C-alpha positions in Angstrom: -24.4 2.2 58.7 -22.8 1.6 62.0 -24.4 2.4 65.0 -23.5 4.7 68.2 -25.7 5.5 71.3 -27.3 8.4 72.7 -28.1 9.4 76.3 -31.8 9.8 76.8 -34.1 10.3 80.2 -36.1 7.3 80.7 -38.3 8.1 84.2 -35.5 10.5 84.9 -32.6 8.3 84.6 -29.9 9.0 82.1 -30.4 6.0 79.7 -27.9 5.2 77.0 -29.6 3.6 73.9 -28.8 2.4 70.3 -28.8 5.7 67.9 -28.2 6.3 64.6 -27.6 9.8 62.4 -30.3 8.8 59.4 -31.8 11.7 57.2 -30.1 14.6 58.8 -31.9 13.4 62.0 -30.8 11.1 65.5 -32.8 7.9 65.5 -33.1 6.0 68.6 -34.3 2.6 69.5 -36.1 2.1 73.0 -37.7 -1.3 74.4 -36.6 -4.5 74.9 -39.2 -7.1 73.5 -40.7 -4.5 71.3 -37.8 -2.6 70.2 -39.5 1.0 68.8 -37.7 3.4 66.4 -38.3 7.2 66.8 -36.6 10.6 66.1 -34.8 11.8 69.4 -37.0 14.8 70.6 -39.1 14.4 67.8 -41.3 17.3 69.5 -38.4 19.6 69.1 -37.2 18.8 65.7 -37.5 22.0 63.7 -39.5 21.0 60.2 -40.7 17.8 60.1 -38.8 14.7 61.5 -39.2 12.5 58.9 -39.4 14.1 55.5 -39.4 11.3 53.3 -40.7 8.3 55.0 -39.8 5.7 52.2 -36.3 6.8 52.2 -36.2 6.5 55.9 -37.7 3.1 56.4 -35.5 1.9 53.7 -32.4 3.0 55.3 -33.8 2.1 58.8 -34.3 -1.1 57.6 -30.6 -1.6 56.1 -29.3 -0.3 59.0 -27.9 -2.5 62.0 -30.3 -0.8 64.9 -32.8 -4.0 65.0 -36.0 -1.9 65.2 -39.1 -3.7 65.0 -41.5 -0.7 64.6 -41.0 2.9 63.4 -42.9 5.4 64.6 -43.6 9.2 63.5 -46.0 12.0 63.4 -47.3 14.7 61.2 -46.1 18.1 62.4 -48.8 20.2 63.6 -50.5 22.5 62.3 -50.4 19.6 59.6 -53.3 17.7 60.8 -54.3 15.6 58.2 -53.0 12.0 57.0 -50.7 12.4 54.2 -49.2 8.9 54.3 -51.1 5.5 53.7 -49.3 4.0 57.0 -51.3 2.6 59.8 -51.9 5.2 62.0 -53.4 6.5 65.6 -54.1 10.0 66.7 -51.8 11.3 68.9 -52.8 14.9 70.6 -51.2 17.7 72.1 -52.5 20.3 75.0 -52.3 23.5 73.0 -53.1 27.3 73.8 -53.6 28.7 70.4 -51.8 32.2 70.7 -53.7 35.3 69.4 -54.2 37.7 71.9 -53.4 37.9 75.4 -57.1 39.4 76.1 -58.5 36.2 74.3 -56.9 33.5 76.3 -57.5 35.7 79.5 -61.4 35.5 78.5 -61.3 32.0 77.6 -60.3 31.1 81.4 -62.9 30.3 84.0 -63.6 32.7 86.7 -61.1 31.1 89.3 -58.3 30.6 87.0 -58.4 34.5 86.7 -58.9 34.9 90.3 -55.8 32.9 91.1 -53.6 35.2 88.8 -54.7 38.2 90.6 -54.3 36.5 93.9 -50.6 35.7 93.2 -49.8 39.3 92.6 -51.7 40.3 95.8 -49.8 37.9 97.8 -46.5 39.2 96.9 -45.8 36.8 93.7 -43.4 38.3 91.1 -42.9 36.6 88.2 -40.1 37.4 85.1 -37.7 35.8 82.7 -34.8 35.0 84.0 -31.5 33.7 82.5 -30.1 30.8 83.1 -27.3 30.9 85.9 -26.2 29.0 88.6 -28.1 31.0 90.8 -31.7 30.1 88.9 -30.0 26.1 89.0 -29.7 26.5 92.9 -33.3 27.4 92.8 -34.5 24.9 90.8 -32.7 22.3 93.2 -34.5 23.2 96.0 -37.8 23.1 94.2 -37.0 19.8 93.2 -35.8 18.7 96.8 -39.1 19.7 98.2 -41.2 16.6 97.8 -40.6 13.0 96.4 -43.7 12.6 95.2 -45.8 14.8 92.7 -49.1 14.2 91.0 -49.6 10.9 92.8 -46.0 9.4 91.4 -42.4 9.6 92.2 -40.9 12.6 91.3 -37.7 11.9 88.8 -35.8 15.2 89.9 -36.3 14.5 93.8 -32.9 14.2 95.2 -30.4 15.6 92.6 -27.3 17.3 93.0 -26.7 20.7 91.8 -24.3 19.5 88.4 -27.2 16.7 87.8 -29.9 19.6 87.8 -27.9 21.8 85.9 -27.4 19.1 82.7 -31.1 18.3 82.8 -32.2 22.1 82.5 -29.5 23.4 79.9 -30.7 20.9 77.0 -31.4 22.9 74.1 -30.2 26.2 75.6 -29.9 28.3 72.8 -33.8 27.9 71.7 -35.0 27.9 75.2 -36.5 30.3 77.6 -36.7 30.4 81.7 -39.8 32.2 83.5 -39.3 32.5 87.3 -42.1 33.1 89.9 -40.4 34.7 93.2 -41.5 35.8 96.5 -38.9 38.3 97.6 -35.5 36.9 96.3 -36.8 33.3 96.8 -37.5 31.4 93.6 -40.5 29.1 94.2 -41.7 28.1 90.6 -40.2 28.1 87.3 -41.2 27.3 83.7 -38.9 26.1 80.8 -40.1 26.7 77.1 -38.4 25.9 73.9 -39.1 27.7 70.7 -39.3 25.0 68.1 -40.6 26.6 64.7 -43.9 28.5 65.4 -44.3 26.4 68.2 -43.2 27.1 72.0 -43.1 23.7 74.0 -43.3 24.1 77.6 -40.9 21.6 79.1 -41.3 22.3 82.7 -43.6 24.1 84.9 -43.1 23.6 88.9 -43.8 25.2 91.8 -43.3 24.6 95.7 -46.0 22.9 97.1 -45.5 24.9 100.4 -46.5 28.3 98.4 -49.6 26.6 96.5 -51.7 29.2 98.4 -50.0 32.0 96.6 -51.2 30.2 93.1 -47.6 30.6 91.9 -48.4 28.4 88.8 -51.7 30.3 87.7 -49.4 33.3 87.4 -46.1 31.7 85.7 -48.7 30.7 83.1 -50.1 33.9 82.5 -46.5 35.1 82.0 -45.9 32.4 79.6 -48.7 33.5 77.2 -47.4 37.0 77.3 -44.1 35.6 76.5 -45.4 33.2 73.5 -47.4 36.6 72.2 -43.9 38.5 72.4 -42.3 35.7 70.4 -44.9 35.7 67.9 -45.4 31.7 68.7 -48.7 30.3 67.2 -49.2 27.5 69.7 -48.4 27.0 73.3 -47.9 23.0 74.0 -47.8 21.7 77.4 -47.5 18.0 76.8 -50.5 15.7 75.8 -54.2 16.4 77.0 -54.8 12.4 77.3 -51.9 9.9 78.0 -53.1 6.7 76.5 -56.3 5.7 78.4 -55.6 8.1 81.4 -58.4 10.8 80.6 -58.9 12.3 84.3 -56.2 13.5 86.8 -55.1 17.1 88.6 -52.6 17.7 85.9 -55.7 17.4 82.9 -57.9 19.6 85.4 -55.2 22.2 85.4 -54.6 22.3 82.0 -58.3 22.7 81.1 -58.7 25.4 83.9 -56.1 27.3 81.8 -57.3 27.6 78.6 -55.4 24.5 77.5 -57.5 22.3 74.5 -56.9 19.1 72.5 -55.2 19.1 69.2 -55.2 15.6 67.6 -52.9 14.7 64.8 -52.0 11.4 63.0 -49.1 9.3 64.5 -47.8 6.4 62.2 -46.8 2.8 63.0 -44.8 1.2 60.4 -43.6 -2.8 60.9 -40.0 -3.1 60.3 -40.1 -7.0 61.0 -42.6 -9.9 61.6 -42.0 -9.2 65.6 -43.2 -5.7 65.2 -46.0 -7.0 62.7 -47.5 -9.1 65.5 -47.1 -6.8 68.4 -48.8 -4.0 66.3 -51.8 -6.7 65.7 -52.0 -7.1 69.5 -51.4 -3.5 70.6 -48.3 -3.8 72.4 -46.7 -0.8 70.6 -49.1 1.1 72.8 -47.5 0.2 76.0 -49.2 -0.7 79.1 -51.0 2.7 79.7 -52.6 2.1 76.2 -53.8 -1.3 76.9 -55.5 -1.3 80.2 -59.1 -0.3 80.4 -59.3 3.3 81.8 -61.0 2.3 85.4 -58.4 -0.6 86.0 -55.7 2.3 85.1 -57.1 4.7 87.5 -57.2 2.0 90.1 -53.6 0.9 89.8 -52.7 5.2 89.9 -54.2 5.7 93.1 -52.7 2.5 94.6 -49.3 4.0 93.6 -49.8 7.4 94.9 -50.9 5.5 98.2 -47.5 3.9 98.3 -44.9 6.5 97.5 -46.8 8.6 100.1 -46.0 6.0 102.9 -42.4 5.7 101.9 -40.0 7.5 104.3 -37.1 8.0 102.1 -39.3 10.4 99.7 -38.9 13.1 102.8 -37.4 16.0 101.9 -33.2 16.2 102.3 -30.8 18.5 102.9 -30.7 21.3 99.9 -27.7 20.9 97.8 -25.6 23.7 96.9 -23.2 24.3 93.9 -20.4 23.2 93.7 -17.3 25.6 94.0 -15.6 24.3 91.2 
């Protein structure tokens, strides 16, 4: 089986990685010293990403990908382990979708006030088609600031065509929601529908309009959209990222009704180096090895560093090409 390459985004950059079509899915390999194999966009694959692990592992070992460790997860709502491989508990931040009233009643009073405040201050939220006009609005949001959540914002400074390419992935299963102040787009959501799950791929708003609480209004409309589409879960990334337990993003999720859903993630060594890496815990990456206090300290230092860099000041807004 000959290997090819697939383009993925690593820290916001388009990167070519080794890839191979296996058992109906595209498997990619990332990493330098420890080469980790995983189904590409595993969380967006409809059905189980790895249907028959034993067959999948045999095919992977026989391939030329040269992977050291394979990782794959159970597909929620399957939350109990079904395989005998080494597992660790992965997690999602989820809103179980029942009724809008049930979600609304689960929110703290301040979050409900923020949704109402958005309406009073002129924010209008609606589903929007994926057009050049929407992309131009997203470009303006991306280019407002080079630092978000205390780290370098990967999409800062990108031109129109790059932003369009980033956001048109899985377009046939995607839905966009915009928050408008008059005719100006001040925030947006992209969700991708996969089986019974709505994956929240992006939610972003302009810092300059934070007082109008567009993020809260966007989430309320997103929950309504999930109910209309009969999704059972709204997923907003992970609830905890490695040993990073507290952040403004985690607090935002908690205040807007998201809760932790834990599910098994399996790790299968494919080589002697992979076995050693797993024994040392290297398969978890730096974020999974550092103690939480040390990690929090380093993240604060990083935030101060990026805020001090003049090159992250807002550039001129890129406009769509006429071609």
